[in-house]
Every structure is written in structure tokens, then in C-alpha cells.
SEVOZA-154579 format. One record per residue (C-alpha): x, y, z; residue number from 1. Coordinates in steps of 0.02 Angstrom, whole numbers, plus 50000, padded with zeros to 5 digits. Each point is the difference from the previous one (the first is absolute). Example, Ala and Ser with C-alpha at 12.3 -4.5 7.8 and 13.67 -1.06 7.14 Angstrom:
<markes>
       X       Y       Z   seq
   50615   49775   50390     1
   50069   50172   49967     2
</markes>
This chain:
<markes>
       X       Y       Z   seq
   49652   47335   53481     1
   49980   49822   49931     2
   50024   49841   50101     3
   50171   49959   49924     4
   50069   50173   50036     5
   49939   49989   50180     6
   50078   49829   50021     7
   50168   50058   49931     8
   50002   50142   50124     9
   49953   49879   50138    10
   50138   49881   49944    11
   50137   50132   50004    12
   49938   50066   50168    13
   49993   49826   50070    14
   50182   49965   49959    15
   50043   50152   50107    16
   49892   49937   50142    17
   50082   49829   49997    18
   50174   50073   50000    19
   49956   50110   50148    20
   49917   49868   50107    21
   50102   49841   49992    22
   50142   49974   50126    23
   49949   50146   50112    24
   49996   49887   50153    25
   50189   49961   49996    26
   50081   50072   50155    27
   50145   50120   49994    28
   50129   49869   50057    29
   49953   49880   49862    30
   49999   50141   49871    31
   50173   50053   50050    32
   50076   49826   50012    33
   49925   49919   49845    34
   49996   50043   49815    35
   49844   50094   49943    36
   49874   49868   49950    37
   49877   50119   49910    38
   49829   49930   49958    39
   49943   49823   50014    40
   50034   49948   49821    41
   49863   49869   49994    42
   49871   50121   50072    43
   50055   50132   49876    44
   49986   49881   49853    45
   49826   49942   50054    46
   49946   50180   50025    47
   50056   50050   49826    48
   49910   49851   49925    49
   49844   50043   50101    50
   50006   50179   49938    51
   50010   49940   49820    52
   49847   49888   50025    53
   49908   50146   50080    54
   50040   50109   49849    55
   49931   49863   49888    56
   49841   49996   50104    57
   50030   49827   50074    58
   49956   50049   50178    59
   49983   49825   50073    60
   50169   49945   49931    61
   50078   50164   50061    62
   49928   49971   50174    63
   50077   49826   50011    64
   50170   50070   49951    65
   49989   50145   50126    66
   49950   49880   50139    67
   50146   49888   49955    68
   50115   50152   50004    69
   49937   50040   50175    70
   50058   49828   50059    71
   50176   50051   49955    72
   49987   50179   50066    73
   49872   50017   50138    74
   50066   50172   50051    75
   49947   50093   49843    76
   49853   50119   50018    77
   50009   50027   49812    78
   49957   49818   49967    79
   49852   50015   50121    80
   49939   50151   49902    81
   50014   49907   49835    82
   49904   49851   50071    83
   49865   50113   50074    84
   49973   50088   49834    85
   49975   49835   49910    86
   49881   49942   50137    87
   49898   50160   49973    88
   49996   49967   49813    89
   49932   49826   50038    90
   49869   50070   50119    91
   50082   49923   50155    92
   49984   50159   50104    93
   50010   49922   50172    94
   50161   49910   49954    95
   50068   50162   49924    96
   49969   50094   50163    97
   50091   49868   50102    98
   50146   50003   49879    99
   50009   50190   50004   100
   49995   50000   50191   101
   50145   49877   49998   102
   50094   50115   49880   103
   49965   50150   50111   104
   50079   49908   50147   105
   50158   49980   49896   106
   50003   50179   49935   107
   49882   50124   50083   108
   50063   50139   49885   109
   49951   49916   49836   110
   49876   50127   49935   111
   49924   49886   49868   112
   49965   49864   50127   113
   49916   50126   50116   114
   49899   50071   49855   115
   49935   49832   49939   116
   49959   49944   50177   117
   49909   50163   50038   118
   49890   49982   49845   119
   49950   49821   50045   120
   49969   50043   50183   121
   49898   50152   49948   122
   49886   49887   49897   123
   49972   49898   50159   124
   49970   50164   50094   125
   50133   49963   50131   126
   50010   50187   50024   127
   50114   50012   50152   128
   50130   49888   49919   129
   49988   50096   49835   130
   50021   50167   50089   131
   50161   49939   50081   132
   50064   49940   49830   133
   49963   50166   49915   134
   50080   50096   50143   135
   50157   49894   49980   136
   49997   50032   49811   137
   49984   50188   50027   138
   50151   49993   50116   139
   50096   49917   49858   140
   49936   50123   49869   141
   49940   50160   50085   142
   49956   50085   49835   143
   49897   49858   49926   144
   49836   50087   49956   145
   49908   49840   49951   146
   50033   49909   50165   147
   49949   50152   50103   148
   49840   50010   49899   149
   49961   49815   50029   150
   50032   50018   50186   151
   49893   50157   50010   152
   49855   49909   49918   153
   50013   49859   50128   154
   50001   50129   50140   155
   49847   50080   49920   156
   49910   49835   49982   157
   50035   49948   50179   158
   49944   50165   50075   159
   50175   50066   50041   160
   49956   50169   49924   161
   50138   50099   50087   162
   50137   49885   49936   163
   49923   50002   49825   164
   49994   50190   49999   165
   50182   50011   50054   166
   50056   49888   49856   167
   49889   50086   49870   168
   50069   50168   50054   169
   50177   49933   49969   170
   49948   49935   49829   171
   49918   50162   49939   172
   50164   50093   50027   173
   50073   49898   49857   174
   49983   50044   49816   175
   49875   49918   49880   176
   49881   49947   50138   177
   49847   49909   49936   178
   49832   50087   50028   179
   49937   49851   50101   180
   50124   50043   50138   181
   49933   50177   50022   182
   49824   49929   49991   183
   50034   49872   50137   184
   50086   50129   50110   185
   49857   50123   49978   186
   49871   49866   50041   187
   50093   49954   50159   188
   50002   50181   50057   189
   49813   50009   49962   190
   49973   49844   50104   191
   50090   50083   50146   192
   49903   50162   49979   193
   50157   50096   49954   194
   49918   50121   49878   195
   50154   50109   49974   196
   50115   49858   49948   197
   49866   49913   49899   198
   49971   50157   49896   199
   50189   50022   49983   200
   50014   49825   49927   201
   49858   50018   49878   202
   50058   50172   49943   203
   50175   49932   49974   204
   49924   49859   49900   205
   49901   50123   49894   206
   50152   50110   49967   207
   50109   49849   49957   208
   49868   49905   49902   209
   49876   50133   49937   210
   49915   49876   49885   211
   49942   49887   50142   212
   49812   50030   50010   213
   49979   49879   50147   214
   50101   50115   50111   215
   49889   50150   49965   216
   49847   49892   50037   217
   50075   49931   50161   218
   50049   50170   50066   219
   49837   50078   49945   220
   49901   49866   50090   221
   50103   50031   50156   222
   49963   50186   49994   223
   49814   49963   49984   224
   50003   49876   50144   225
   50088   50131   50105   226
   49862   50124   49957   227
   50114   50107   49892   228
   49896   49995   49841   229
   50071   50166   49937   230
   50176   49927   50002   231
   49937   49847   49904   232
   49918   50112   49870   233
   50160   50102   49981   234
   50103   49841   49981   235
   49883   49929   49867   236
   49997   50165   49904   237
   50191   50004   50001   238
   50002   49822   49934   239
   49879   50040   49859   240
   50094   50158   49953   241
   50160   49900   49983   242
   49926   49944   49833   243
   50033   49818   50043   244
   49853   49887   49959   245
   49924   49972   50172   246
   49826   49931   49965   247
   49966   49939   50177   248
   50057   50164   50078   249
   49873   50092   49892   250
   49864   49880   50058   251
   50050   50023   50184   252
   49996   50189   49985   253
   49831   49993   49914   254
   49934   49889   50141   255
   50056   50131   50127   256
   49907   50136   49905   257
   49844   49892   49992   258
   50010   49963   50187   259
   50008   50188   50027   260
   49845   50022   49889   261
   50105   50088   49869   262
   49940   49899   49851   263
   50032   50144   49880   264
   50184   49998   50050   265
   50007   49811   49976   266
   49929   50014   49825   267
   50113   50148   49962   268
   50149   49895   50056   269
   49953   49859   49881   270
   49968   50127   49859   271
   50172   50078   50025   272
   50083   49831   50009   273
   49907   49945   49843   274
   50056   50155   49904   275
   50180   49950   50037   276
   49974   49847   49891   277
   49832   49986   49912   278
   50047   49829   49930   279
   50034   49915   50168   280
   49884   49853   50033   281
   50005   50029   50188   282
   49971   50189   49988   283
   49853   49980   49883   284
   49914   49868   50106   285
   50036   50092   50164   286
   49923   50160   49934   287
   49853   49907   49924   288
   49966   49909   50165   289
   50007   50164   50096   290
   49875   50084   49883   291
   49886   49848   50006   292
   50008   49992   50189   293
   49957   50183   50023   294
   49862   50014   49873   295
   50072   50056   49833   296
   49963   49840   49904   297
   50004   50090   49832   298
   50183   50049   50026   299
   50035   49823   50063   300
   49922   49925   49845   301
   50108   50109   49885   302
   50157   49945   50093   303
   49957   49815   49997   304
   49964   50007   49815   305
   50165   50090   49973   306
   50082   49855   50090   307
   49935   49876   49870   308
   50057   50114   49859   309
   50178   50013   50068   310
   50013   49819   50056   311
   49893   49913   49870   312
   50110   49845   50008   313
   49998   49991   50190   314
   49857   49892   50063   315
   50008   50082   50172   316
   49949   50167   49923   317
   49842   49920   49930   318
   49965   49915   50168   319
   50017   50166   50094   320
   49881   50087   49880   321
   49880   49854   50002   322
   49993   50003   50189   323
   49962   50185   49996   324
   49855   49971   49879   325
   49941   49857   50109   326
   49999   50111   50154   327
   49893   50124   49902   328
   49879   49857   49961   329
   50033   50018   49814   330
   50011   49814   49976   331
   49993   49999   49810   332
   50155   50110   49998   333
   50095   49901   50132   334
   49960   49840   49905   335
   50090   50068   49847   336
   50154   50053   50098   337
   50016   49834   50090   338
   49986   49907   49834   339
   50142   50103   49926   340
   50106   49970   50156   341
   49971   49813   49984   342
   50057   50001   49819   343
   50168   50077   50052   344
   50052   49877   50136   345
   49991   49822   50063   346
   49976   50065   50177   347
   49834   49944   50072   348
   49952   50168   50078   349
   49910   50075   49848   350
   49894   49842   49983   351
   49962   50005   50186   352
   49941   50181   49986   353
   49904   49960   49842   354
   49907   49861   50090   355
   49958   50120   50143   356
   49933   50120   49869   357
   49889   49865   49926   358
   49935   49954   50173   359
   49955   50181   50034   360
   49888   50004   49846   361
   49933   49823   50032   362
   50085   49925   49847   363
   50027   49842   50099   364
   50042   49885   49855   365
   50131   50120   49932   366
   50074   50018   50175   367
   50012   49812   50020   368
   50076   49975   49827   369
   50131   50136   50031   370
   50049   49924   50168   371
   50012   49824   49931   372
   50131   50058   49874   373
   50119   50051   50140   374
   49949   49869   50129   375
   50122   49861   49945   376
   50150   50112   50041   377
   49919   50073   50156   378
   49920   49851   50086   379
   50055   50058   50173   380
   49966   50185   49973   381
   49868   50054   50125   382
   49931   50141   49891   383
   49978   49888   49848   384
   49918   49864   50104   385
   49885   50121   50091   386
   49939   50087   49842   387
   49980   49836   49906   388
   49900   49929   50144   389
   49893   50157   50003   390
   49967   49995   49813   391
   49949   49817   50009   392
   49894   50023   50157   393
   49905   50146   49924   394
   49953   49885   49856   395
   49914   49886   50128   396
   50138   49869   49998   397
   50040   50007   50185   398
   50065   49821   50009   399
   50129   50040   49866   400
   50049   50162   50088   401
   50041   49918   50167   402
   50176   49935   49955   403
   50055   50174   49946   404
   49949   50080   50165   405
   50080   49856   50096   406
   50164   50032   49908   407
   49995   50182   50054   408
   49974   49952   50182   409
   50138   49870   49991   410
   50124   50134   49946   411
   49924   50139   50107   412
   49891   49933   50142   413
   49955   50176   50058   414
   49917   50049   49834   415
   49827   50053   50059   416
   49927   50022   49824   417
   50048   49824   49948   418
   49930   49929   50163   419
   49836   50092   49970   420
   49985   49937   49820   421
   50041   49823   50054   422
   49866   50006   50135   423
   49873   50065   49874   424
   50050   49866   49875   425
   49975   49862   50128   426
   49830   50073   50043   427
   49949   50005   49817   428
   50032   49813   49981   429
   49912   49972   50166   430
   50155   49947   50097   431
   49936   50102   50145   432
   50105   49916   50133   433
   50159   50056   49910   434
   49936   50174   49960   435
   49936   50031   50178   436
   50162   49938   50076   437
   50100   50116   49887   438
   49890   50150   50042   439
   50015   49966   50186   440
   50189   49979   49992   441
   50026   50165   49908   442
   49877   50095   50111   443
   50093   49938   50154   444
   50172   50046   49932   445
   49977   50151   49887   446
   50003   50178   50069   447
   49893   50059   49853   448
   49858   49876   50009   449
   49844   50100   49953   450
   49994   49935   49821   451
   50017   49820   50059   452
   49865   50025   50131   453
   49883   50073   49869   454
   50029   49863   49872   455
   49984   49862   50130   456
   49840   50079   50063   457
   49930   50007   49823   458
   50049   49818   49968   459
   49906   49945   50158   460
   49849   50106   49952   461
   49994   49923   49826   462
   49994   49829   50082   463
   49879   50057   50135   464
   50119   49933   50134   465
   50058   50074   50167   466
   49909   50163   49965   467
   50029   50073   50173   468
   50187   49971   49977   469
   49989   50072   49823   470
   49918   50157   50072   471
   50138   50019   50129   472
   50131   49984   49864   473
   49928   50134   49888   474
   49964   50116   50147   475
   50184   49990   50048   476
   50050   50036   49819   477
   49886   50153   49998   478
   50078   50065   50161   479
   50163   50007   49904   480
   49925   50070   49838   481
   49827   50071   50037   482
   49976   50075   49826   483
   50048   49846   49900   484
   49857   49965   49879   485
   50042   49817   49979   486
   49996   49972   50188   487
   49832   50092   50014   488
   49929   49885   49866   489
   50066   49846   50093   490
   49916   50055   50161   491
   49839   50031   49905   492
   50010   49826   49925   493
   50034   49916   50168   494
   49847   50090   50072   495
   49900   49945   49848   496
   50048   49819   50034   497
   49948   50026   50182   498
   49829   50058   49940   499
   50025   50180   50057   500
   49945   50078   49835   501
   49964   50179   50054   502
   50170   50014   50083   503
   50081   49913   49852   504
   49925   50129   49880   505
   50085   50146   50090   506
   50175   49924   49985   507
   49979   49950   49818   508
   49937   50173   49953   509
   50147   50077   50094   510
   50117   49885   49903   511
   49931   50063   49834   512
   50019   50181   50055   513
   50180   49967   50052   514
   50065   49895   49854   515
   49881   50045   49858   516
   49911   49879   49886   517
   50056   49821   50025   518
   49922   49843   49926   519
   50006   49895   50157   520
   49937   50137   50116   521
   49856   50043   49880   522
   49951   49817   49994   523
   50002   49995   50191   524
   49891   50157   50002   525
   49873   49914   49886   526
   50000   49846   50111   527
   49965   50106   50155   528
   49856   50092   49914   529
   49932   49831   49946   530
   49997   49941   50180   531
   49919   50163   50053   532
   49863   49970   49871   533
   50045   50147   49886   534
   50000   49910   49833   535
   50022   50153   49890   536
   50155   50064   50091   537
   50070   49824   50002   538
   49985   49981   49811   539
   50065   50177   49974   540
   50158   49961   50101   541
   50026   49834   49912   542
   49980   50080   49828   543
   50126   50134   50044   544
   50122   49865   50055   545
   49967   49899   49842   546
   50039   50151   49892   547
   50174   50001   50078   548
   50031   49813   49977   549
   49892   49901   49879   550
   50098   49841   50034   551
   49927   49986   50175   552
   49874   49861   49980   553
   49923   50020   50173   554
   49939   50174   49954   555
   49922   49941   49837   556
   49904   49864   50092   557
   49937   50118   50138   558
   49941   50133   49877   559
   49905   49874   49893   560
   49928   49910   50151   561
   49922   50160   50065   562
   49935   50048   49828   563
   49891   49846   50006   564
</markes>
């Protein structure tokens, strides 16, 4: 309904209000002994002119006319209502409430005055006052569904569950009840532990609105919480067999099967659901994820590739398939899929995934270039900033990486990865006071601190500072993750710096056994052998490290120094 139509209705209604409210205060003697005076003609004229201005959208002019009319007829609740509505339009809510309260004093049965006042008072959360208003309105209109619903919601919000239930029960007896009412009533019975009535409400909701998936999920969750998993399974199966597209119900039922170690039934469920519509995006991906999760990656691969065939114009299909290939460590394949996805959309996600892919294969320049193309539109995005900082840092430009990690922490102060990278970056440019302070802060405040303890320990060892403290840090990290190869190497390196070469050798060898060949650990191994006087083993370890990374200048120098 447009504004003019609304105003015309208001205008015609208002004339009725004025005619009903004017000389109501005249006593019976005066009425009988004098001619009928009718309305105050001046007030009526001003009211009509005000209504016309209101229709034309001239609220301030209309308000002046209504207020002038009130000077000539101060007994009219209708004029108060008209003034209050204009005050609301002008944002003068406090004034509107005072005007409506004045109108209510003149006519406590004026439903529209009560309704407007209740809405304004509800915004201010004057709950007791609002409840009395709604109760009065229900007395005036006992069958008003909307007012009963509003009052029930206030009862619910203020913890008056019994009163809310009573009203909701009255409402659900009416026809065309909205599903939210059954939902609220069922939730209140759940809150009170009334299982029988809660189930009645949800089952009524299902029978009345069979397409409402949320109801099946809510009732199914309740059955599970009550320990009645069989009832939940039966409910979900009934929902699926109704042939309505209930994707989340299927997932919930599959989760129950998995929790019961019935993975074959979970996969069978997805297979059956998939056969019902072999072109459904959700059904294909759900089945593919199930097969991938439980070991049949060949079947998963076929399904993901089918997804890109059916949805070749949908970038999300290429992203899903690219992520699958990425999880299988087939980075050349995932690279292709992410590139296609990026060509189909302006969304930054494909580029973000593409940059991750480049980082995984150490194509640092390509990762940085990809991220810089989307950075201008994503300057506050924590993922873009983190990955860009990482790409730059790995290219030995720590100073340039710092602002990116700081942006991440500004948006999300609890981001442990960004804090770690920022601390490392400060250490790389020899701002040790900042890096040490950051390490100490995170270690003191993070529940998962082993990685920070390890990296801080390694930073101190590299500098040859506070080695006893460094040893305590890495020992604590190893208590949390005793088989972590990186932590074993750190402890070996701290012991090396302390001059305990025999003990250092054991930890570095254990690190290699745990994590496999690693450039840094092999270089450390050579350094230990060098200190132990075993030249041949030292050169052998350095050469093996150099074969893995020929850009490492320190290895080249050590090998050639010992050759001489």
C-alpha cells in the first residue's frame, strides 16, 4: 500500500475519531437544555487541513495544524493520536509517548492509541507497562491473534513461561497459525522439561507444515539429547522418504550412523539420496565428501569431476574439485581448477585458494602476484593479509611483511598464526625486544602454546641468549608434543649452543628420524659433527642438505671451507 493510499485511509478514519471525541464532556443537563453543538468547527477545520498536509507529506505543517486544533478541542483523543503519529514520523518518540499517554487518559478504549503506545514502550523495554497495555487490548479484542502473539513473546522474553504457554495454546487453536508459534510453544515445553507436550507441538508443526526442515532437525536433536536415538533415526528416515529435499536431515542422519560406527550405512544413505537426483550439487558433493572421508578417493574423484561437467559455468564446482585435488596433494591439478574458478567470478575466494596452492609448492612470486590482484578490494580481509604477509616473508622481506600481519591482529587479536609470523618477522629484522615481547604475551595467554615456546626457544638459541630459559621453553613444548621433529631439532640446537654436543647429536638425529630429510636439520647435524671433530660426516650432512636447497649460501661456504 503506497503512502497516499495509507494517508487517505488515515484521513477518513480520523474524521470519524474527531466526530466521536469532541463534546463528550457535556453533562446531561446541558445536553438536554441546549441545542446540540456538534464538533468544535474551528478544531474540525484545522484537523481537516492538517490531514491534507499529512497526505501531501508535509509533516511539520500538519503537526502545527493539529496542535492548533487541540487548543480548540482539548478533549479529543483522536487529535492526540494524530499528533503522536506525526511526532513518530519526525523521530520525536519521547514526545509521542507523552501525547499518547494523554490521549489514553481521555479514551482508555482507543485501540490505536494503546497499540502505538505499546510499540513505543516495548522498544524502551518497559515490560510491565506494555503487558498491562496488551492485556487491556485483548480485553477490547479477545480474538486478536496478533496482539496475543506480541504479548506471548514479551512473556517469553521476560521469563513468564507459564503465561506465554497459555497464550500460545489459545493461538494454536485458531486457523492459519504461523509455524513460528508452534515452534515457540514447543521450545517452551522443552525448556520446562515437558517432553510429551513438546513432542505434540513439533509433531503438529510437522503435520501442518511438512516442508519445514528445521522442525525435523529440532525434534530429532531433542530425541538425541533425551537418549532416544532410534526415535531420531525413525524421524529422519520419515522426513527423507517424504521426497521433500531435506539436505540437512540427510547429513544429520549420516552423522548418527557415523557416530554408531556404521559408516557403510552413512555412505549408502548418501548413495541412495544421490540416486534420487544425480544432478543435485549438494547430493554430488555430499556423496563425494563421504567417499573421500572413508577412503574411496577414486569414487570421490569421479564425483567431483562430474560436478565440473554438470556445472561448468559455476565457479563453486571448480573450487570444490580444486580443494579435493589439493587435499590429495595433486597441486598441479588443483592449480588448474582454481584458475578456471577465478575466470568465472569476481569473488576473491578462487584467487585466495590459488595463492595457497602456490605457497604449497613454494611458488612464492606467483603467490604474491595473485594476492596483490585481489588485495585492493580486500585490504581488511585477514586471510588475504596473512597469506600476502607469508608470501613476502618467505622471500626474505620480513620488514615488508610486518604490516600485513599487524592488520590481521588488528581485526582478530586472537589469531595465533599471525602473532607467530609477526614475532618471527621482528626477529628477522633484529627487533628482538618486539619479537620477544610478542612471544611472551602469546605464551602467557594462549592455551596452545607449544609452537610459540619452540619458536621463541629457537630464536634465543640463534642469538645465543638466555639459553637456560630457551631450554626450559623447548622442554615444555616437548612435554606437550614429545614426537614433534621440529621441537626435537630445537632442543638439539639449544644444547649445541650450550656446548653439549654429544647430547645435541641425539636430539638432532631423533628429529631426522621423526620428520625425514630437512635442510635445516641436516645443516645442524653437520655442524654438530664438525664440533665433534668428525669432518667426513659433517661434510656428508652438509652436502645432503645442499642437494635439497642449493640457494642456501651457508652450506656452500661450509662445504668448500672443509674441502680446503
